[in-house]
C-alpha positions in Angstrom: 129.6 91.1 46.6 129.3 94.0 49.0 126.0 95.5 47.7 122.8 94.4 49.4 119.8 92.8 47.7 117.8 96.0 48.0 120.2 97.7 45.7 119.4 95.4 42.8 117.6 98.0 40.8 117.6 99.6 37.4 120.6 101.9 37.0 118.5 105.1 37.2 117.2 104.0 40.5 120.6 102.9 41.9 122.6 105.9 40.7 122.3 109.7 40.6 121.1 110.2 37.0 121.3 113.0 34.5 118.4 112.7 32.0 119.2 113.8 28.4 116.2 114.6 26.3 117.0 114.1 22.6 115.7 116.6 20.0 117.4 114.8 17.1 120.9 116.2 17.2 123.6 113.9 15.8 125.6 114.8 18.9 123.1 114.0 21.5 124.6 110.6 22.4 127.9 112.4 23.0 126.4 114.2 26.0 125.7 110.9 27.6 129.1 109.6 26.7 130.9 112.6 28.2 129.0 112.2 31.5 129.7 108.5 31.6 133.4 109.3 31.2 133.1 111.4 34.3 131.7 108.4 36.2 128.3 110.1 36.1 125.3 107.9 35.1 123.2 109.4 32.3 120.3 108.1 30.2 118.9 109.5 27.0 115.2 109.6 26.1 113.3 111.1 23.1 112.2 114.7 23.6 108.6 113.5 23.1 108.8 111.6 26.5 106.3 112.8 29.1 107.3 113.2 32.7 104.4 111.0 33.6 105.9 108.1 31.5 109.0 107.7 33.7 108.9 106.3 37.2 112.1 108.0 38.5 113.3 111.5 39.2 116.5 112.7 37.5 119.0 114.8 39.4 119.3 117.1 36.4 118.0 117.4 32.9 119.8 118.3 29.7 117.9 119.4 26.6 119.9 118.5 23.5 120.5 120.3 20.2 118.4 119.5 17.2 117.9 120.3 13.5 114.6 122.2 13.9 113.5 125.8 14.5 111.4 126.1 17.7 109.0 128.5 16.0 108.1 126.0 13.2 104.6 124.5 13.4 105.9 120.9 13.6 108.9 121.6 15.9 109.2 119.3 18.9 108.8 120.7 22.3 109.6 119.5 25.8 106.9 118.5 28.2 106.5 121.6 30.4 106.3 119.3 33.5 110.1 118.7 33.1 110.7 122.4 33.3 108.5 122.7 36.4 110.0 119.6 38.1 112.4 121.8 40.1 115.7 120.0 39.2 118.5 121.9 37.4 118.2 122.2 33.6 120.8 122.8 31.0 119.6 123.6 27.4 122.2 123.1 24.6 121.7 125.0 21.3 118.1 124.1 20.4 117.7 123.3 24.1 118.5 126.9 25.0 116.0 128.1 22.4 113.4 125.6 23.7 113.8 127.0 27.3 113.3 130.6 26.0 110.4 129.5 23.7 108.7 127.7 26.5 108.5 131.0 28.4 107.7 133.4 25.5 106.8 132.7 21.9 108.6 135.7 20.3 112.2 135.5 21.5 113.8 133.1 19.0 114.6 134.3 15.4 116.6 133.3 12.4 120.0 134.9 12.7 121.3 137.3 10.1 124.6 135.5 10.3 124.8 131.8 10.9 127.4 130.6 13.4 129.2 127.4 12.6 132.6 126.3 13.8 134.8 127.5 16.6 134.1 130.8 18.4 135.5 132.7 21.4 133.1 132.8 24.3 133.3 135.5 27.0 131.7 134.5 30.3 130.0 137.4 32.2 130.9 136.4 35.8 129.0 138.6 38.3 129.1 136.8 41.6 125.7 135.1 41.2 124.8 131.4 41.4 125.1 131.2 37.6 128.9 131.6 37.8 129.1 127.9 38.8 128.6 126.8 35.2 131.9 128.4 34.1 133.9 127.9 37.3 137.5 127.4 36.5 137.0 127.5 32.7 137.7 131.0 31.6 141.3 131.6 30.7 142.2 135.2 30.0 138.6 136.1 30.1 137.4 133.7 27.3 137.1 130.1 26.2 137.0 128.3 22.8 133.7 126.7 22.0 132.1 125.1 18.9 128.9 126.6 17.5 126.4 125.0 15.1 123.3 127.1 14.8 121.3 129.5 12.5 118.6 130.6 15.0 119.3 132.7 18.0 117.7 134.6 20.9 116.4 138.0 20.0 115.9 139.0 23.7 116.2 137.5 27.1 113.3 135.6 28.6 111.8 137.2 31.7 113.8 136.5 34.8 117.0 135.5 32.9 120.3 137.2 32.6 123.2 136.8 30.1 126.2 134.9 31.4 128.3 134.6 28.3 128.5 136.2 24.8 130.3 135.7 21.5 130.8 138.2 18.7 127.7 137.0 16.9 125.6 135.9 19.9 124.9 138.4 22.6 122.9 135.7 24.4 125.4 132.8 23.9 124.7 131.6 27.4 121.9 132.5 29.8 120.7 131.6 33.2 117.6 132.2 35.4 118.3 134.8 38.0 117.2 132.6 40.9 116.5 129.1 39.5 119.1 126.5 38.4 118.1 126.8 34.7 120.8 127.4 32.2 121.1 127.7 28.4 124.2 127.6 26.1 124.2 128.2 22.4 127.4 126.1 21.8 128.0 122.3 22.0 130.2 121.3 25.0 129.8 117.6 24.1 132.0 117.7 21.0 135.8 117.6 21.2 136.0 120.9 19.3 135.0 122.6 22.6 138.2 121.8 24.4 136.8 122.3 27.9 133.3 121.2 27.2 133.5 118.1 29.4 134.5 120.3 32.3 131.5 122.5 31.8 129.2 119.4 31.8 131.0 118.4 35.1 130.3 121.8 36.5 126.6 121.4 35.7 126.3 117.8 36.9 128.5 117.8 39.9 128.6 121.4 40.9 125.0 122.3 40.2 123.1 119.0 40.3 125.2 117.6 43.1 125.4 114.1 41.5 127.8 111.5 42.8 130.5 110.3 40.5 130.0 106.6 41.3 129.2 105.1 37.9 132.0 102.5 37.7 132.0 99.0 36.2 133.1 97.6 39.6 130.0 99.0 41.3 127.7 98.2 38.3 128.9 94.6 38.4 128.0 94.2 42.1 124.6 95.6 41.6 123.9 93.8 38.3 124.7 90.4 39.7 122.2 91.0 42.6 119.6 92.3 40.2 119.9 89.2 38.0 119.6 86.9 40.9 116.5 88.7 42.2 115.0 88.8 38.7 115.6 85.2 37.7 114.9 83.6 41.1 115.4 79.8 40.8 114.6 79.9 37.0 117.0 79.1 34.2 118.3 81.4 31.5 119.2 80.5 27.9 121.6 82.8 26.2 122.6 83.6 22.6 126.4 83.8 22.2 128.2 84.7 19.0 131.8 84.9 20.2 131.7 88.7 20.1 132.6 90.8 23.1 129.0 91.6 24.1 127.7 88.1 24.2 130.9 86.7 25.7 130.9 89.2 28.6 127.2 88.7 29.1 127.7 85.0 29.3 130.5 85.4 31.9 128.3 87.7 33.9 125.3 85.3 33.8 127.5 82.4 34.9 128.8 84.4 37.8 125.2 85.3 38.8 123.4 82.0 38.5 126.0 79.4 37.7 125.0 76.3 35.8 121.4 77.5 35.5 122.7 79.6 32.6 122.8 77.7 29.3 124.8 79.2 26.5 123.7 78.4 22.9 125.5 79.3 19.7 123.2 78.9 16.7 125.0 78.3 13.4 122.8 80.3 11.1 124.8 79.6 8.0 126.2 83.1 7.8 129.0 82.9 10.4 132.6 83.7 9.7 135.1 81.0 8.7 135.5 78.3 11.4 133.6 80.6 13.7 131.6 78.0 15.6 134.5 75.8 16.5 136.7 78.9 17.6 133.9 80.2 19.8 133.3 76.9 21.5 137.0 76.5 22.3 137.3 80.1 23.5 134.3 80.1 25.8 135.2 76.7 27.2 138.9 77.4 27.7 138.9 81.0 28.9 135.5 81.3 30.6 134.5 77.8 31.6 131.1 77.9 29.9 129.5 74.8 28.5 128.3 75.8 25.1 125.7 74.0 22.9 126.1 74.6 19.2 123.0 74.1 17.1 123.4 73.7 13.4 120.5 75.5 11.8 122.3 76.8 8.7 119.9 75.2 6.2 116.9 76.6 8.0 118.2 80.2 7.9 119.5 80.0 4.3 116.2 78.6 3.0 114.2 81.4 4.7 116.6 84.0 3.3 116.4 82.7 -0.2 115.2 85.4 -2.6 115.1 88.1 0.1 116.7 91.3 -0.9 115.6 93.9 1.6 118.1 94.3 4.5 115.3 95.0 7.1 113.5 91.9 6.0 116.7 89.9 6.4 117.1 91.2 10.0 113.5 90.3 10.9 113.7 86.8 9.4 116.9 86.1 11.3 115.6 87.6 14.5 112.4 85.5 14.4 114.1 82.3 13.4 116.7 82.7 16.2 113.9 82.9 18.8 112.1 79.9 17.3 115.3 77.8 17.7 116.0 79.1 21.2 112.4 78.2 22.3 113.0 74.7 21.0 116.3 74.5 23.0 114.6 75.8 26.1 112.1 72.9 26.0 115.0 70.4 25.6 116.8 72.0 28.6 113.7 71.7 30.8 113.1 68.1 29.9 116.8 67.3 30.7 116.4 68.9 34.1 113.1 67.2 35.1 114.7 65.0 37.7 116.9 67.8 39.1 115.7 69.2 42.5 114.6 72.8 42.5 115.2 73.2 38.8 113.1 76.1 37.6 111.7 76.6 34.2 113.7 78.3 31.3 111.9 81.6 31.4 114.6 84.1 30.4 116.5 84.8 27.1 119.8 86.6 27.5 121.0 89.1 24.9 124.0 91.3 24.7 122.0 94.4 23.5 123.9 97.6 23.9 122.9 101.2 24.3 123.8 102.2 20.8 121.5 99.4 19.5 118.7 100.9 21.5 119.4 104.5 20.5 119.6 103.7 16.8 116.4 101.6 16.9 114.1 103.9 18.9 115.7 107.4 18.8 113.7 110.6 18.0 113.3 111.5 14.3 116.0 113.7 12.8 119.7 112.9 12.2 119.4 110.3 15.0 116.3 108.7 13.4 115.9 105.0 13.1 118.7 104.0 10.8 118.1 100.3 10.8 116.4 97.8 13.0 118.9 95.9 15.1 117.9 92.3 15.2 118.2 92.2 19.0 116.0 95.3 19.5 113.5 95.5 16.7 113.9 92.2 14.9 112.4 90.0 17.6 109.0 88.4 17.1 105.9 90.2 18.3 105.0 87.6 21.0 108.2 88.5 22.8 107.5 92.2 22.6 104.1 91.5 24.0 105.5 89.6 27.0 104.7 86.1 25.7 107.1 83.2 25.5 110.7 83.7 26.7 111.3 87.0 28.6 114.3 89.2 27.6 117.1 89.9 30.0 119.5 92.5 28.7 122.1 93.4 31.3 124.0 95.7 29.0 121.1 97.6 27.6 122.3 100.8 29.2 126.1 100.3 28.4 128.3 101.5 25.6 130.9 99.2 24.0 133.9 100.5 26.0 131.9 100.0 29.2 131.3 96.4 28.3 135.0 95.9 27.6 135.8 97.4 31.0 133.3 95.1 32.6 134.8 92.2 30.8 138.2 93.0 32.3 136.5 93.3 35.7 135.2 89.8 35.2 138.6 88.5 34.2 137.7 87.8 30.6 140.8 87.1 28.4 142.0 90.3 26.8 141.9 88.8 23.3 138.2 88.1 23.8 137.6 91.5 25.3 139.1 93.3 22.3 137.4 91.1 19.7 135.6 93.1 17.0 131.8 93.1 17.1 130.1 90.6 14.9 126.4 91.3 14.2 123.7 88.8 15.1 122.5 88.6 11.4 126.1 87.8 10.6 127.4 87.9 7.0 123.8 88.2 5.8 123.9 92.0 6.3 127.4 92.2 4.7 126.0 90.7 1.5 124.0 93.2 -0.6 121.2 91.5 -2.3 120.3 87.9 -2.1 122.1 85.6 0.5 123.1 82.4 -1.2 125.6 79.7 -0.1 127.9 80.7 -2.9 127.9 84.4 -1.9 128.3 83.6 1.8 131.4 81.5 1.0 132.9 84.4 -1.0 132.3 86.9 1.7 133.5 84.5 4.4 136.8 83.8 2.6 137.5 87.4 1.7 136.7 88.5 5.3 139.1 85.9 6.7 142.0 87.2 4.5 141.3 90.8 5.5 141.1 90.2 9.2 144.1 87.8 9.2 146.3 90.4 7.4 145.1 93.1 9.8 146.2 90.9 12.7 149.5 90.0 11.1 150.2 93.8 10.6 149.6 94.4 14.3 146.7 96.7 13.6 143.8 94.7 15.1 143.5 96.5 18.4 143.8 99.9 16.7 140.6 99.2 14.7 137.2 99.0 16.3 135.5 96.9 13.6 136.5 95.5 10.2 135.0 93.1 7.7 134.7 92.3 4.0 131.3 92.4 2.2 130.0 91.6 -1.2 128.1 93.8 -3.6 125.3 92.8 -6.0 127.2 94.1 -9.0 129.9 92.3 -10.9 132.9 93.8 -12.7 134.9 92.5 -15.7 138.4 91.3 -15.0 141.2 89.4 -16.8 142.6 86.1 -15.4 144.8 83.8 -17.3 144.3 85.9 -20.4 140.6 85.3 -20.3 137.6 87.6 -19.6 136.4 87.0 -16.0 133.3 88.4 -14.2 133.4 88.6 -10.5 131.7 90.4 -7.6 132.9 93.6 -6.1 134.4 93.0 -2.6 133.8 95.9 -0.2 136.3 96.3 2.7 135.3 98.3 5.8 137.4 99.2 8.8 136.6 101.9 11.3 137.7 103.5 14.5 135.2 104.6 17.1 134.7 104.9 20.9 130.9 104.4 21.1 129.8 103.0 17.6 127.4 106.0 17.3 129.9 107.8 15.1 133.0 106.4 13.4 135.9 107.3 11.0 137.4 105.0 8.4 140.8 103.6 9.4 143.6 105.1 7.4 145.5 102.1 6.1 148.8 102.4 4.3 148.1 102.1 0.6 150.6 99.3 0.2 148.7 97.3 2.8 145.4 97.7 1.0 146.9 96.7 -2.3 148.3 93.6 -0.8 144.9 92.7 0.7 143.3 93.3 -2.7 145.8 91.1 -4.4 145.3 88.2 -2.0 141.5 88.4 -2.2 141.3 88.5 -6.0 143.9 85.7 -6.3 142.5 83.4 -3.6 138.8 84.0 -3.5 137.0 82.6 -6.6 134.2 84.9 -7.5 135.8 88.3 -6.8 137.2 90.5 -9.5 137.6 93.9 -7.8 138.2 95.1 -4.2 137.1 98.5 -2.9 137.8 100.2 0.5 135.0 102.2 2.0 136.3 105.5 3.4 133.0 107.0 4.4 132.5 108.1 8.0 129.5 107.4 10.2 127.4 109.5 9.7 126.5 109.8 6.9 127.2 106.1 6.3 126.6 103.3 8.9 129.3 100.8 9.9 127.6 97.7 8.5 126.7 97.7 4.8 123.0 97.1 5.4 
């Protein structure tokens, strides 16, 4: 490793960072994604964050869009200290209006014509510092952008000038005459603005002067050193499920601290078919990790008996996981009593990702808390209060594709790197209603058929996540000339880059019919099969 121990810091201390303040737009996470794709490190925080609450200084700040009107009594507003910080600021849509409203309370109004969809933007280049935002972007005097707003500026804030217009927005883009403060009414983060990523690069690199050094190679070097510094001579116990996140996390931890990392797979009774044996073989053969499998299926299933609410399921599973891991930690410490310099098991490794964090704590609005992720909000209070095992989450700031890139950097087998995610609560959140051994077995068998047929068709790597779930309702069927009642089986397959938004995979109809035929014929307890075509949003990827 070439990095020094002093570099073992949180990413926003180790890299030039653009801070994105989220005002509730469903597109906010895309701003961070576009910057990461440019090898620029970016973090997102709720717009309610106070400057005094963060211990680091961003190189630039982006104010996101949002579903509110800045003049409403309950509208969210940025801490003025961010505006006065002296770093470059870019306001997008609501963010532009927030900049204007921050300076004068009468310059944002409801537009007589709403502006949704694509529009032609005309930059007003005048040789000032503001030209840097549109440098190299204007072809034939205009560029295509995507608008999504009803409110607009009625007049320029004092000290600002217009730097771009559309037919419906005379102040489609503004800039302070002397300070690096910019506002744009359109959304550069969406693909419908063809050159939007270039505009974000102009802001981050050209105006904020950030370094484009956010790479998984560099992150790996710094993270290994950070882990070593954090853990010291202690030991780490880690939850693995066979999914890409926990697999790559286990490989990283083994690289950092060797045999002081202890991987544990808890069989919670809601795993996929033959999952535990497959994971044990895969981690041992391809990664060289000694895995302990703990059969706690009866404990989990007994606690889930009669529980219908999905959030309650997640919390029960999260709490029970930690109880079991704490018991395993005691066993590991006892086994190492006679080993020289063997530290205590103080740390608990999880493969938490940035989308988990965003969906669990994001600001209210379209990006509100959708569901509690068991590894973010489903942990027992004692852990949240700093008691018992301490969390270590090396991927907390990473998106899924970044974790996969890191896995390749670590030499993880491509089949494991591309494995579809499997949620910590397992099949329990793919069963609507009560989780019973009978319903688990139905979902498990149906899922195995669906995934096997996807692999046989050569479609697995085209799909980001796929599974079969079970509904609470039953439908009447006919088998062997007899009336038959069986559950509704719900198939789900999506394509996504970041798991914050997703589109249903477009299977050939013959393929779906063949899957349906096999499931109904081979899985006792299923009478009908449905395919979920809803995108995220408005749906989520998992059923509950």
